N, C-alpha and C positions, 0 to 999 in steps of 0.2 A: 179393280179386278178385269176390266176391260182390255186396260194396257198388257197385261201378261198373256193375253193370244197375241200369237204369231199371224201377222198379217201377211198376204200370198207375195207381196212386194220383199217380204225378209225371209223367204225360202232359200235354201241353195237352188242352182241352177240346174241342179242334176243328181242322181243320186254319187256318190263318192266311190272310186272304182276297188274291183273286187277281191284284189290281189291282194289284202292287207299290208303293201310292202314290200314283198316278196317278187325283188324284180332283179334283173341284172347288175344295173347299176348299185343297189343296196348289197346284195351278197358281194359283188367287188370289191367297193369300197368296206364294207366293216371287216372283211378277213385283211384287206389290205391295213387296217386300221390295229386290228388285234395281231397281225406280223408284227407292225411295228412297234405297239406297244411291250411286246415282247421280248425284242431286241434291246429295246430301252431300256427295260428292265434289268436285265441278265448283264448291259453295260453296266448299269450303276453298281450291280453287285457286285463282278468283277473288278469295279474300278476302272473301266476302259472308258474313257470320254468319247474318242472318236464313233465306239458303236452305241453310246445311250445319243448321241448328237446323229447318227444316221437313223436312229431308230425315233428321233424326234421329227427328222427331215419327211421320212415314210411317212409318219401319221399327215402332217401337211399334202406330200402328195397325193396321198388317200385322198384327202376330203376336196382336192380339185382334180382330181380325176373323178369323183364321184358326181362330181357339178357338170364336168365334162359331159359322163353319158348319160346324164338325165339330159342335160340340153341336146343331146344326138338320138332322143326317146328310148334309149333303155330301162330310163325310170317310172316315177306315176308322173301321170299330166299333171 
């Protein structure tokens, strides 16, 4: 039973951020991913390979952009 209790060395260093993930990096990343997925879906429905590929590329670029924005300090610490 004593093992179930947390020891002070196992506690997190501080309280988590209070922004609940609502940061500029998160909003921009999710907006771009949503747009890319929409473009990809429309391209698949219409049978347009270039549009489907462009949507997929936009999703990948959005993920990279999100990590860059987080590294620049616009995301959660």
